Structure formats: structure tokens, C-alpha cells
N, CA, C and O atoms as a Maestro MAE file, in Angstrom:
{
 s_m_m2io_version
 :::
 2.0.0
}

f_m_ct {
 s_m_title
 :::
 protein
 m_atom[324] {
  # First column is atom index #
  i_m_mmod_type
  r_m_x_coord
  r_m_y_coord
  r_m_z_coord
  i_m_residue_number
  s_m_chain_name
  s_m_pdb_residue_name
  s_m_pdb_atom_name
  i_m_atomic_number
  :::
  1 25 -166.215 90.301 214.426 1 A "UNK " " N  " 7
  2 3 -167.621 91.131 214.700 1 A "UNK " " CA " 6
  3 2 -167.664 92.277 213.763 1 A "UNK " " C  " 6
  4 15 -166.836 93.188 213.720 1 A "UNK " " O  " 8
  5 25 -168.807 92.128 212.951 2 A "UNK " " N  " 7
  6 3 -169.230 93.390 211.769 2 A "UNK " " CA " 6
  7 2 -169.664 94.629 212.882 2 A "UNK " " C  " 6
  8 15 -170.156 94.496 214.003 2 A "UNK " " O  " 8
  9 25 -169.345 95.703 212.248 3 A "UNK " " N  " 7
  10 3 -169.922 96.887 212.874 3 A "UNK " " CA " 6
  11 2 -170.703 97.511 212.140 3 A "UNK " " C  " 6
  12 15 -170.452 97.449 210.936 3 A "UNK " " O  " 8
  13 25 -171.687 98.174 212.495 4 A "UNK " " N  " 7
  14 3 -172.888 99.028 211.904 4 A "UNK " " CA " 6
  15 2 -172.678 100.272 212.554 4 A "UNK " " C  " 6
  16 15 -172.244 100.448 213.693 4 A "UNK " " O  " 8
  17 25 -173.125 101.352 211.486 5 A "UNK " " N  " 7
  18 3 -173.295 102.740 211.797 5 A "UNK " " CA " 6
  19 2 -174.664 103.347 211.280 5 A "UNK " " C  " 6
  20 15 -174.985 103.430 210.095 5 A "UNK " " O  " 8
  21 25 -175.522 103.815 212.520 6 A "UNK " " N  " 7
  22 3 -176.809 104.278 212.109 6 A "UNK " " CA " 6
  23 2 -176.628 105.873 212.407 6 A "UNK " " C  " 6
  24 15 -176.096 106.519 213.310 6 A "UNK " " O  " 8
  25 25 -177.349 106.201 211.171 7 A "UNK " " N  " 7
  26 3 -177.286 107.807 211.127 7 A "UNK " " CA " 6
  27 2 -178.611 108.506 210.677 7 A "UNK " " C  " 6
  28 15 -179.427 107.688 210.252 7 A "UNK " " O  " 8
  29 25 -178.991 109.660 210.660 8 A "UNK " " N  " 7
  30 3 -180.369 110.162 210.111 8 A "UNK " " CA " 6
  31 2 -179.687 111.117 208.922 8 A "UNK " " C  " 6
  32 15 -178.735 111.862 209.157 8 A "UNK " " O  " 8
  33 25 -180.251 110.999 207.744 9 A "UNK " " N  " 7
  34 3 -179.891 111.859 206.614 9 A "UNK " " CA " 6
  35 2 -181.068 112.335 206.164 9 A "UNK " " C  " 6
  36 15 -181.947 111.590 205.730 9 A "UNK " " O  " 8
  37 25 -181.190 113.770 206.240 10 A "UNK " " N  " 7
  38 3 -182.295 114.443 205.935 10 A "UNK " " CA " 6
  39 2 -183.892 113.894 206.207 10 A "UNK " " C  " 6
  40 15 -184.823 113.806 205.406 10 A "UNK " " O  " 8
  41 25 -183.838 113.598 207.504 11 A "UNK " " N  " 7
  42 3 -185.071 112.829 208.166 11 A "UNK " " CA " 6
  43 2 -185.398 111.326 207.936 11 A "UNK " " C  " 6
  44 15 -186.402 110.798 208.414 11 A "UNK " " O  " 8
  45 25 -184.460 110.655 207.154 12 A "UNK " " N  " 7
  46 3 -184.380 109.206 206.876 12 A "UNK " " CA " 6
  47 2 -183.415 108.412 207.789 12 A "UNK " " C  " 6
  48 15 -182.222 108.708 207.723 12 A "UNK " " O  " 8
  49 25 -183.780 107.503 208.574 13 A "UNK " " N  " 7
  50 3 -182.715 106.755 209.374 13 A "UNK " " CA " 6
  51 2 -182.161 105.703 208.537 13 A "UNK " " C  " 6
  52 15 -182.914 104.980 207.884 13 A "UNK " " O  " 8
  53 25 -180.897 105.567 208.510 14 A "UNK " " N  " 7
  54 3 -180.170 104.396 207.785 14 A "UNK " " CA " 6
  55 2 -179.353 103.862 208.854 14 A "UNK " " C  " 6
  56 15 -178.974 104.502 209.834 14 A "UNK " " O  " 8
  57 25 -179.059 102.408 208.551 15 A "UNK " " N  " 7
  58 3 -177.932 101.720 208.948 15 A "UNK " " CA " 6
  59 2 -177.095 101.158 207.890 15 A "UNK " " C  " 6
  60 15 -177.657 100.676 206.908 15 A "UNK " " O  " 8
  61 25 -175.703 101.162 207.976 16 A "UNK " " N  " 7
  62 3 -174.599 100.928 207.026 16 A "UNK " " CA " 6
  63 2 -173.719 99.969 207.781 16 A "UNK " " C  " 6
  64 15 -173.693 99.731 208.988 16 A "UNK " " O  " 8
  65 25 -172.974 99.453 206.756 17 A "UNK " " N  " 7
  66 3 -172.125 98.304 207.198 17 A "UNK " " CA " 6
  67 2 -170.579 99.316 207.506 17 A "UNK " " C  " 6
  68 15 -170.347 100.315 206.825 17 A "UNK " " O  " 8
  69 25 -169.833 98.941 208.398 18 A "UNK " " N  " 7
  70 3 -168.558 99.891 208.639 18 A "UNK " " CA " 6
  71 2 -167.342 99.000 208.871 18 A "UNK " " C  " 6
  72 15 -167.371 98.193 209.800 18 A "UNK " " O  " 8
  73 25 -166.409 99.087 208.180 19 A "UNK " " N  " 7
  74 3 -164.997 98.750 208.348 19 A "UNK " " CA " 6
  75 2 -163.982 99.642 208.423 19 A "UNK " " C  " 6
  76 15 -163.989 100.611 207.664 19 A "UNK " " O  " 8
  77 25 -163.020 99.466 209.287 20 A "UNK " " N  " 7
  78 3 -161.839 100.257 209.303 20 A "UNK " " CA " 6
  79 2 -160.918 100.072 208.290 20 A "UNK " " C  " 6
  80 15 -160.023 100.911 208.184 20 A "UNK " " O  " 8
  81 25 -160.961 99.097 207.488 21 A "UNK " " N  " 7
  82 3 -160.310 98.714 206.171 21 A "UNK " " CA " 6
  83 2 -160.734 99.803 205.408 21 A "UNK " " C  " 6
  84 15 -159.838 100.444 204.858 21 A "UNK " " O  " 8
  85 25 -161.857 100.156 205.249 22 A "UNK " " N  " 7
  86 3 -162.359 100.983 203.964 22 A "UNK " " CA " 6
  87 2 -162.474 102.539 204.384 22 A "UNK " " C  " 6
  88 15 -162.343 103.471 203.590 22 A "UNK " " O  " 8
  89 25 -162.758 102.675 205.861 23 A "UNK " " N  " 7
  90 3 -163.057 104.236 206.226 23 A "UNK " " CA " 6
  91 2 -162.044 104.764 207.338 23 A "UNK " " C  " 6
  92 15 -161.663 103.889 208.115 23 A "UNK " " O  " 8
  93 25 -161.648 105.777 207.501 24 A "UNK " " N  " 7
  94 3 -160.993 106.520 208.523 24 A "UNK " " CA " 6
  95 2 -161.948 106.501 209.984 24 A "UNK " " C  " 6
  96 15 -161.523 105.959 211.005 24 A "UNK " " O  " 8
  97 25 -163.171 107.115 209.919 25 A "UNK " " N  " 7
  98 3 -163.954 107.195 210.866 25 A "UNK " " CA " 6
  99 2 -165.564 106.963 210.205 25 A "UNK " " C  " 6
  100 15 -165.816 106.817 209.009 25 A "UNK " " O  " 8
  101 25 -166.540 106.975 211.319 26 A "UNK " " N  " 7
  102 3 -167.710 106.687 210.762 26 A "UNK " " CA " 6
  103 2 -168.424 107.994 210.040 26 A "UNK " " C  " 6
  104 15 -169.437 107.844 209.356 26 A "UNK " " O  " 8
  105 25 -167.794 109.329 210.254 27 A "UNK " " N  " 7
  106 3 -168.108 110.320 209.292 27 A "UNK " " CA " 6
  107 2 -167.987 110.103 207.881 27 A "UNK " " C  " 6
  108 15 -168.812 110.394 207.015 27 A "UNK " " O  " 8
  109 25 -166.794 109.524 207.737 28 A "UNK " " N  " 7
  110 3 -166.531 109.367 206.097 28 A "UNK " " CA " 6
  111 2 -167.236 108.373 205.689 28 A "UNK " " C  " 6
  112 15 -167.541 108.422 204.498 28 A "UNK " " O  " 8
  113 25 -167.683 107.278 206.417 29 A "UNK " " N  " 7
  114 3 -168.436 106.181 206.076 29 A "UNK " " CA " 6
  115 2 -169.893 106.602 205.655 29 A "UNK " " C  " 6
  116 15 -170.472 106.200 204.646 29 A "UNK " " O  " 8
  117 25 -170.364 107.429 206.542 30 A "UNK " " N  " 7
  118 3 -171.897 107.772 205.992 30 A "UNK " " CA " 6
  119 2 -171.834 108.783 204.711 30 A "UNK " " C  " 6
  120 15 -172.717 108.839 203.854 30 A "UNK " " O  " 8
  121 25 -170.559 109.629 204.722 31 A "UNK " " N  " 7
  122 3 -170.720 110.478 203.513 31 A "UNK " " CA " 6
  123 2 -170.658 109.638 202.196 31 A "UNK " " C  " 6
  124 15 -171.247 109.986 201.172 31 A "UNK " " O  " 8
  125 25 -169.895 108.501 202.299 32 A "UNK " " N  " 7
  126 3 -169.623 107.819 201.178 32 A "UNK " " CA " 6
  127 2 -170.876 107.046 200.771 32 A "UNK " " C  " 6
  128 15 -171.133 106.747 199.605 32 A "UNK " " O  " 8
  129 25 -171.685 106.726 201.896 33 A "UNK " " N  " 7
  130 3 -172.894 106.069 201.628 33 A "UNK " " CA " 6
  131 2 -174.033 106.735 200.830 33 A "UNK " " C  " 6
  132 15 -174.929 106.243 200.143 33 A "UNK " " O  " 8
  133 25 -173.667 108.211 201.185 34 A "UNK " " N  " 7
  134 3 -174.824 109.003 200.641 34 A "UNK " " CA " 6
  135 2 -174.168 109.765 199.239 34 A "UNK " " C  " 6
  136 15 -174.806 110.609 198.610 34 A "UNK " " O  " 8
  137 25 -173.036 109.398 198.933 35 A "UNK " " N  " 7
  138 3 -172.341 110.099 197.538 35 A "UNK " " CA " 6
  139 2 -171.854 111.343 197.734 35 A "UNK " " C  " 6
  140 15 -171.716 112.039 196.728 35 A "UNK " " O  " 8
  141 25 -171.539 111.824 198.863 36 A "UNK " " N  " 7
  142 3 -171.077 113.055 199.187 36 A "UNK " " CA " 6
  143 2 -169.568 113.299 199.098 36 A "UNK " " C  " 6
  144 15 -168.908 112.606 199.872 36 A "UNK " " O  " 8
  145 25 -168.785 114.269 198.194 37 A "UNK " " N  " 7
  146 3 -167.434 114.320 198.255 37 A "UNK " " CA " 6
  147 2 -167.107 115.133 199.443 37 A "UNK " " C  " 6
  148 15 -167.815 116.071 199.808 37 A "UNK " " O  " 8
  149 25 -166.063 114.774 200.022 38 A "UNK " " N  " 7
  150 3 -165.468 115.432 201.242 38 A "UNK " " CA " 6
  151 2 -164.300 116.143 201.093 38 A "UNK " " C  " 6
  152 15 -163.798 116.684 202.078 38 A "UNK " " O  " 8
  153 25 -163.813 116.218 200.048 39 A "UNK " " N  " 7
  154 3 -162.531 116.959 199.453 39 A "UNK " " CA " 6
  155 2 -162.213 118.303 200.155 39 A "UNK " " C  " 6
  156 15 -161.091 118.528 200.609 39 A "UNK " " O  " 8
  157 25 -163.307 119.252 200.236 40 A "UNK " " N  " 7
  158 3 -162.945 120.458 200.538 40 A "UNK " " CA " 6
  159 2 -163.496 120.531 201.932 40 A "UNK " " C  " 6
  160 15 -163.283 121.630 202.445 40 A "UNK " " O  " 8
  161 25 -164.121 119.708 202.672 41 A "UNK " " N  " 7
  162 3 -164.369 119.447 204.154 41 A "UNK " " CA " 6
  163 2 -163.089 119.042 204.688 41 A "UNK " " C  " 6
  164 15 -162.658 119.644 205.672 41 A "UNK " " O  " 8
  165 25 -162.316 117.949 204.084 42 A "UNK " " N  " 7
  166 3 -161.301 117.336 204.692 42 A "UNK " " CA " 6
  167 2 -159.929 118.663 204.766 42 A "UNK " " C  " 6
  168 15 -159.233 118.788 205.773 42 A "UNK " " O  " 8
  169 25 -159.790 119.373 203.758 43 A "UNK " " N  " 7
  170 3 -158.962 120.463 203.549 43 A "UNK " " CA " 6
  171 2 -159.295 121.497 204.693 43 A "UNK " " C  " 6
  172 15 -158.404 121.882 205.450 43 A "UNK " " O  " 8
  173 25 -160.349 121.854 204.784 44 A "UNK " " N  " 7
  174 3 -160.945 122.623 205.913 44 A "UNK " " CA " 6
  175 2 -160.715 122.293 207.319 44 A "UNK " " C  " 6
  176 15 -160.542 123.144 208.192 44 A "UNK " " O  " 8
  177 25 -160.718 120.915 207.524 45 A "UNK " " N  " 7
  178 3 -160.603 120.264 208.909 45 A "UNK " " CA " 6
  179 2 -159.065 120.274 209.034 45 A "UNK " " C  " 6
  180 15 -158.591 120.683 210.094 45 A "UNK " " O  " 8
  181 25 -158.409 119.946 208.248 46 A "UNK " " N  " 7
  182 3 -156.742 120.333 208.467 46 A "UNK " " CA " 6
  183 2 -156.166 121.648 208.848 46 A "UNK " " C  " 6
  184 15 -155.198 121.932 209.553 46 A "UNK " " O  " 8
  185 25 -157.117 122.454 208.117 47 A "UNK " " N  " 7
  186 3 -156.541 123.955 208.726 47 A "UNK " " CA " 6
  187 2 -157.250 124.395 210.146 47 A "UNK " " C  " 6
  188 15 -156.739 125.316 210.783 47 A "UNK " " O  " 8
  189 25 -158.206 123.859 210.546 48 A "UNK " " N  " 7
  190 3 -158.747 123.988 211.985 48 A "UNK " " CA " 6
  191 2 -157.955 123.210 212.705 48 A "UNK " " C  " 6
  192 15 -157.638 123.637 213.815 48 A "UNK " " O  " 8
  193 25 -157.419 121.835 212.254 49 A "UNK " " N  " 7
  194 3 -156.446 121.271 212.950 49 A "UNK " " CA " 6
  195 2 -155.083 121.881 213.463 49 A "UNK " " C  " 6
  196 15 -154.499 121.670 214.526 49 A "UNK " " O  " 8
  197 25 -154.813 122.528 212.621 50 A "UNK " " N  " 7
  198 3 -153.410 123.229 212.478 50 A "UNK " " CA " 6
  199 2 -153.501 124.604 213.355 50 A "UNK " " C  " 6
  200 15 -152.502 125.086 213.888 50 A "UNK " " O  " 8
  201 25 -154.856 125.210 213.456 51 A "UNK " " N  " 7
  202 3 -154.959 126.370 214.242 51 A "UNK " " CA " 6
  203 2 -155.634 126.169 215.561 51 A "UNK " " C  " 6
  204 15 -155.528 127.065 216.398 51 A "UNK " " O  " 8
  205 25 -156.323 125.077 215.838 52 A "UNK " " N  " 7
  206 3 -156.734 124.955 217.161 52 A "UNK " " CA " 6
  207 2 -156.153 124.482 218.123 52 A "UNK " " C  " 6
  208 15 -155.391 123.531 217.948 52 A "UNK " " O  " 8
  209 25 -156.364 125.031 219.409 53 A "UNK " " N  " 7
  210 3 -155.444 124.656 220.555 53 A "UNK " " CA " 6
  211 2 -156.034 123.295 221.241 53 A "UNK " " C  " 6
  212 15 -155.329 122.721 222.071 53 A "UNK " " O  " 8
  213 25 -157.078 122.871 220.966 54 A "UNK " " N  " 7
  214 3 -157.576 121.624 221.469 54 A "UNK " " CA " 6
  215 2 -158.299 120.779 220.608 54 A "UNK " " C  " 6
  216 15 -158.798 121.254 219.588 54 A "UNK " " O  " 8
  217 25 -158.420 119.586 220.885 55 A "UNK " " N  " 7
  218 3 -159.266 118.488 219.897 55 A "UNK " " CA " 6
  219 2 -160.713 118.836 220.028 55 A "UNK " " C  " 6
  220 15 -161.420 118.490 219.082 55 A "UNK " " O  " 8
  221 25 -161.268 119.440 220.998 56 A "UNK " " N  " 7
  222 3 -162.665 119.753 220.779 56 A "UNK " " CA " 6
  223 2 -163.196 120.695 219.729 56 A "UNK " " C  " 6
  224 15 -164.376 120.737 219.380 56 A "UNK " " O  " 8
  225 25 -162.214 121.455 219.250 57 A "UNK " " N  " 7
  226 3 -162.625 122.411 218.279 57 A "UNK " " CA " 6
  227 2 -162.439 121.653 217.079 57 A "UNK " " C  " 6
  228 15 -162.948 122.313 216.173 57 A "UNK " " O  " 8
  229 25 -161.938 120.543 216.613 58 A "UNK " " N  " 7
  230 3 -162.016 119.900 215.627 58 A "UNK " " CA " 6
  231 2 -163.304 119.071 215.529 58 A "UNK " " C  " 6
  232 15 -164.076 119.124 214.571 58 A "UNK " " O  " 8
  233 25 -163.465 118.267 216.665 59 A "UNK " " N  " 7
  234 3 -164.796 117.596 216.824 59 A "UNK " " CA " 6
  235 2 -165.949 118.304 216.683 59 A "UNK " " C  " 6
  236 15 -166.865 117.872 215.983 59 A "UNK " " O  " 8
  237 25 -166.029 119.564 217.391 60 A "UNK " " N  " 7
  238 3 -167.150 120.456 216.801 60 A "UNK " " CA " 6
  239 2 -167.380 121.002 215.349 60 A "UNK " " C  " 6
  240 15 -168.492 121.009 214.821 60 A "UNK " " O  " 8
  241 25 -166.474 121.365 214.872 61 A "UNK " " N  " 7
  242 3 -166.267 121.620 213.623 61 A "UNK " " CA " 6
  243 2 -166.834 120.539 212.648 61 A "UNK " " C  " 6
  244 15 -167.608 120.834 211.738 61 A "UNK " " O  " 8
  245 25 -166.375 119.198 212.911 62 A "UNK " " N  " 7
  246 3 -166.806 118.076 212.195 62 A "UNK " " CA " 6
  247 2 -168.500 117.688 212.448 62 A "UNK " " C  " 6
  248 15 -169.219 117.092 211.647 62 A "UNK " " O  " 8
  249 25 -168.813 118.113 213.538 63 A "UNK " " N  " 7
  250 3 -170.417 117.789 213.993 63 A "UNK " " CA " 6
  251 2 -171.042 119.092 213.195 63 A "UNK " " C  " 6
  252 15 -172.020 118.853 212.486 63 A "UNK " " O  " 8
  253 25 -170.657 120.175 213.239 64 A "UNK " " N  " 7
  254 3 -171.350 121.128 212.769 64 A "UNK " " CA " 6
  255 2 -171.488 121.177 211.231 64 A "UNK " " C  " 6
  256 15 -172.504 121.630 210.705 64 A "UNK " " O  " 8
  257 25 -170.160 120.570 210.329 65 A "UNK " " N  " 7
  258 3 -170.534 120.589 208.992 65 A "UNK " " CA " 6
  259 2 -171.270 119.452 208.521 65 A "UNK " " C  " 6
  260 15 -171.848 119.438 207.434 65 A "UNK " " O  " 8
  261 25 -171.248 118.335 209.474 66 A "UNK " " N  " 7
  262 3 -172.213 117.416 208.987 66 A "UNK " " CA " 6
  263 2 -173.665 117.610 209.239 66 A "UNK " " C  " 6
  264 15 -174.558 117.037 208.616 66 A "UNK " " O  " 8
  265 25 -173.842 118.541 210.290 67 A "UNK " " N  " 7
  266 3 -175.146 118.783 210.479 67 A "UNK " " CA " 6
  267 2 -175.788 119.756 209.373 67 A "UNK " " C  " 6
  268 15 -176.979 119.739 209.061 67 A "UNK " " O  " 8
  269 25 -174.802 120.616 208.823 68 A "UNK " " N  " 7
  270 3 -175.060 121.435 207.652 68 A "UNK " " CA " 6
  271 2 -175.315 120.603 206.475 68 A "UNK " " C  " 6
  272 15 -176.157 120.991 205.665 68 A "UNK " " O  " 8
  273 25 -174.688 119.505 206.284 69 A "UNK " " N  " 7
  274 3 -174.829 118.417 205.117 69 A "UNK " " CA " 6
  275 2 -176.295 117.856 205.212 69 A "UNK " " C  " 6
  276 15 -176.872 117.436 204.209 69 A "UNK " " O  " 8
  277 25 -176.778 117.866 206.253 70 A "UNK " " N  " 7
  278 3 -178.043 117.039 206.603 70 A "UNK " " CA " 6
  279 2 -177.900 115.909 207.466 70 A "UNK " " C  " 6
  280 15 -178.935 115.258 207.612 70 A "UNK " " O  " 8
  281 25 -176.780 115.466 208.138 71 A "UNK " " N  " 7
  282 3 -176.643 114.366 208.884 71 A "UNK " " CA " 6
  283 2 -177.166 114.709 210.371 71 A "UNK " " C  " 6
  284 15 -177.258 115.875 210.753 71 A "UNK " " O  " 8
  285 25 -177.435 113.822 211.022 72 A "UNK " " N  " 7
  286 3 -177.700 113.898 212.419 72 A "UNK " " CA " 6
  287 2 -177.754 112.522 213.035 72 A "UNK " " C  " 6
  288 15 -178.210 111.629 212.321 72 A "UNK " " O  " 8
  289 25 -177.314 112.189 214.380 73 A "UNK " " N  " 7
  290 3 -177.502 111.132 215.202 73 A "UNK " " CA " 6
  291 2 -176.753 110.189 214.566 73 A "UNK " " C  " 6
  292 15 -177.288 109.100 214.360 73 A "UNK " " O  " 8
  293 25 -175.288 110.424 214.102 74 A "UNK " " N  " 7
  294 3 -174.310 109.385 213.698 74 A "UNK " " CA " 6
  295 2 -173.856 108.792 214.874 74 A "UNK " " C  " 6
  296 15 -173.492 109.463 215.840 74 A "UNK " " O  " 8
  297 25 -173.857 107.448 214.850 75 A "UNK " " N  " 7
  298 3 -173.544 106.707 215.958 75 A "UNK " " CA " 6
  299 2 -173.344 104.994 215.416 75 A "UNK " " C  " 6
  300 15 -173.852 104.480 214.420 75 A "UNK " " O  " 8
  301 25 -172.436 104.356 216.436 76 A "UNK " " N  " 7
  302 3 -172.086 103.034 216.208 76 A "UNK " " CA " 6
  303 2 -173.558 102.339 216.666 76 A "UNK " " C  " 6
  304 15 -174.286 102.777 217.557 76 A "UNK " " O  " 8
  305 25 -173.795 101.234 215.891 77 A "UNK " " N  " 7
  306 3 -175.038 100.422 216.616 77 A "UNK " " CA " 6
  307 2 -174.501 99.428 217.542 77 A "UNK " " C  " 6
  308 15 -173.588 98.713 217.130 77 A "UNK " " O  " 8
  309 25 -174.947 99.272 218.768 78 A "UNK " " N  " 7
  310 3 -174.267 98.317 219.803 78 A "UNK " " CA " 6
  311 2 -175.109 96.943 219.650 78 A "UNK " " C  " 6
  312 15 -176.327 96.943 219.473 78 A "UNK " " O  " 8
  313 25 -174.407 95.902 219.727 79 A "UNK " " N  " 7
  314 3 -174.891 94.683 219.607 79 A "UNK " " CA " 6
  315 2 -175.402 94.310 221.236 79 A "UNK " " C  " 6
  316 15 -174.825 94.521 222.302 79 A "UNK " " O  " 8
  317 25 -176.491 93.785 220.994 80 A "UNK " " N  " 7
  318 3 -177.303 93.405 222.379 80 A "UNK " " CA " 6
  319 2 -176.967 92.024 222.610 80 A "UNK " " C  " 6
  320 15 -177.052 91.216 221.685 80 A "UNK " " O  " 8
  321 25 -176.570 91.659 223.836 81 A "UNK " " N  " 7
  322 3 -176.002 90.364 224.246 81 A "UNK " " CA " 6
  323 2 -177.313 89.389 224.345 81 A "UNK " " C  " 6
  324 15 -177.182 88.209 224.673 81 A "UNK " " O  " 8
  :::
 }
 m_bond[323] {
  # First column is bond index #
  i_m_from
  i_m_to
  i_m_order
  :::
  1 1 2 1
  2 2 3 1
  3 3 4 2
  4 3 5 1
  5 5 6 1
  6 6 7 1
  7 7 8 2
  8 7 9 1
  9 9 10 1
  10 10 11 1
  11 11 12 2
  12 11 13 1
  13 13 14 1
  14 14 15 1
  15 15 16 2
  16 15 17 1
  17 17 18 1
  18 18 19 1
  19 19 20 2
  20 19 21 1
  21 21 22 1
  22 22 23 1
  23 23 24 2
  24 23 25 1
  25 25 26 1
  26 26 27 1
  27 27 28 2
  28 27 29 1
  29 29 30 1
  30 30 31 1
  31 31 32 2
  32 31 33 1
  33 33 34 1
  34 34 35 1
  35 35 36 2
  36 35 37 1
  37 37 38 1
  38 38 39 1
  39 39 40 2
  40 39 41 1
  41 41 42 1
  42 42 43 1
  43 43 44 2
  44 43 45 1
  45 45 46 1
  46 46 47 1
  47 47 48 2
  48 47 49 1
  49 49 50 1
  50 50 51 1
  51 51 52 2
  52 51 53 1
  53 53 54 1
  54 54 55 1
  55 55 56 2
  56 55 57 1
  57 57 58 1
  58 58 59 1
  59 59 60 2
  60 59 61 1
  61 61 62 1
  62 62 63 1
  63 63 64 2
  64 63 65 1
  65 65 66 1
  66 66 67 1
  67 67 68 2
  68 67 69 1
  69 69 70 1
  70 70 71 1
  71 71 72 2
  72 71 73 1
  73 73 74 1
  74 74 75 1
  75 75 76 2
  76 75 77 1
  77 77 78 1
  78 78 79 1
  79 79 80 2
  80 79 81 1
  81 81 82 1
  82 82 83 1
  83 83 84 2
  84 83 85 1
  85 85 86 1
  86 86 87 1
  87 87 88 2
  88 87 89 1
  89 89 90 1
  90 90 91 1
  91 91 92 2
  92 91 93 1
  93 93 94 1
  94 94 95 1
  95 95 96 2
  96 95 97 1
  97 97 98 1
  98 98 99 1
  99 99 100 2
  100 99 101 1
  101 101 102 1
  102 102 103 1
  103 103 104 2
  104 103 105 1
  105 105 106 1
  106 106 107 1
  107 107 108 2
  108 107 109 1
  109 109 110 1
  110 110 111 1
  111 111 112 2
  112 111 113 1
  113 113 114 1
  114 114 115 1
  115 115 116 2
  116 115 117 1
  117 117 118 1
  118 118 119 1
  119 119 120 2
  120 119 121 1
  121 121 122 1
  122 122 123 1
  123 123 124 2
  124 123 125 1
  125 125 126 1
  126 126 127 1
  127 127 128 2
  128 127 129 1
  129 129 130 1
  130 130 131 1
  131 131 132 2
  132 131 133 1
  133 133 134 1
  134 134 135 1
  135 135 136 2
  136 135 137 1
  137 137 138 1
  138 138 139 1
  139 139 140 2
  140 139 141 1
  141 141 142 1
  142 142 143 1
  143 143 144 2
  144 143 145 1
  145 145 146 1
  146 146 147 1
  147 147 148 2
  148 147 149 1
  149 149 150 1
  150 150 151 1
  151 151 152 2
  152 151 153 1
  153 153 154 1
  154 154 155 1
  155 155 156 2
  156 155 157 1
  157 157 158 1
  158 158 159 1
  159 159 160 2
  160 159 161 1
  161 161 162 1
  162 162 163 1
  163 163 164 2
  164 163 165 1
  165 165 166 1
  166 166 167 1
  167 167 168 2
  168 167 169 1
  169 169 170 1
  170 170 171 1
  171 171 172 2
  172 171 173 1
  173 173 174 1
  174 174 175 1
  175 175 176 2
  176 175 177 1
  177 177 178 1
  178 178 179 1
  179 179 180 2
  180 179 181 1
  181 181 182 1
  182 182 183 1
  183 183 184 2
  184 183 185 1
  185 185 186 1
  186 186 187 1
  187 187 188 2
  188 187 189 1
  189 189 190 1
  190 190 191 1
  191 191 192 2
  192 191 193 1
  193 193 194 1
  194 194 195 1
  195 195 196 2
  196 195 197 1
  197 197 198 1
  198 198 199 1
  199 199 200 2
  200 199 201 1
  201 201 202 1
  202 202 203 1
  203 203 204 2
  204 203 205 1
  205 205 206 1
  206 206 207 1
  207 207 208 2
  208 207 209 1
  209 209 210 1
  210 210 211 1
  211 211 212 2
  212 211 213 1
  213 213 214 1
  214 214 215 1
  215 215 216 2
  216 215 217 1
  217 217 218 1
  218 218 219 1
  219 219 220 2
  220 219 221 1
  221 221 222 1
  222 222 223 1
  223 223 224 2
  224 223 225 1
  225 225 226 1
  226 226 227 1
  227 227 228 2
  228 227 229 1
  229 229 230 1
  230 230 231 1
  231 231 232 2
  232 231 233 1
  233 233 234 1
  234 234 235 1
  235 235 236 2
  236 235 237 1
  237 237 238 1
  238 238 239 1
  239 239 240 2
  240 239 241 1
  241 241 242 1
  242 242 243 1
  243 243 244 2
  244 243 245 1
  245 245 246 1
  246 246 247 1
  247 247 248 2
  248 247 249 1
  249 249 250 1
  250 250 251 1
  251 251 252 2
  252 251 253 1
  253 253 254 1
  254 254 255 1
  255 255 256 2
  256 255 257 1
  257 257 258 1
  258 258 259 1
  259 259 260 2
  260 259 261 1
  261 261 262 1
  262 262 263 1
  263 263 264 2
  264 263 265 1
  265 265 266 1
  266 266 267 1
  267 267 268 2
  268 267 269 1
  269 269 270 1
  270 270 271 1
  271 271 272 2
  272 271 273 1
  273 273 274 1
  274 274 275 1
  275 275 276 2
  276 275 277 1
  277 277 278 1
  278 278 279 1
  279 279 280 2
  280 279 281 1
  281 281 282 1
  282 282 283 1
  283 283 284 2
  284 283 285 1
  285 285 286 1
  286 286 287 1
  287 287 288 2
  288 287 289 1
  289 289 290 1
  290 290 291 1
  291 291 292 2
  292 291 293 1
  293 293 294 1
  294 294 295 1
  295 295 296 2
  296 295 297 1
  297 297 298 1
  298 298 299 1
  299 299 300 2
  300 299 301 1
  301 301 302 1
  302 302 303 1
  303 303 304 2
  304 303 305 1
  305 305 306 1
  306 306 307 1
  307 307 308 2
  308 307 309 1
  309 309 310 1
  310 310 311 1
  311 311 312 2
  312 311 313 1
  313 313 314 1
  314 314 315 1
  315 315 316 2
  316 315 317 1
  317 317 318 1
  318 318 319 1
  319 319 320 2
  320 319 321 1
  321 321 322 1
  322 322 323 1
  323 323 324 2
  :::
 }
}
């Protein structure tokens, strides 16, 4: 079954195909779809992971960083039965 990711980038809602073979998570997929280089983001995320006491800090950092990039409402599309 194919997975799809729906997201909003700078006011425009889009749906893209998603595969765990190509991407680690849906944030990486939406960044690739918009042509955004995540090199510095991933380095900073690793630093946050090393210093954070819980996983909520990493998730919060990721959401805030992608909001600053112009993304919102990043989620998997659910198939209707």
C-alpha cells in the first residue's frame, strides 16, 4: 500500500508519495520535495539529541525548525475504507 504525505508549504497544500526506502521520516520527504537542503538542520538536531533529557525536546525542535522554513500541517494521508 502506497503512503502519501500531505503538507502545507508557504500557504500551498500539497500531497506527495512517501516511501521508507527513500526517506527516514516524513519531514525529510517534504524537504526533498521542496528542494531544501537539511545538512545544517540535521547537524543541529544531533546536538539537540545529545543534550536533551527527553525525546519531546527533539520533536519540538523539529517542528519549530520546519515551521520557520515555511512548512505546516505535515501528516500522513489516511486511506478511507
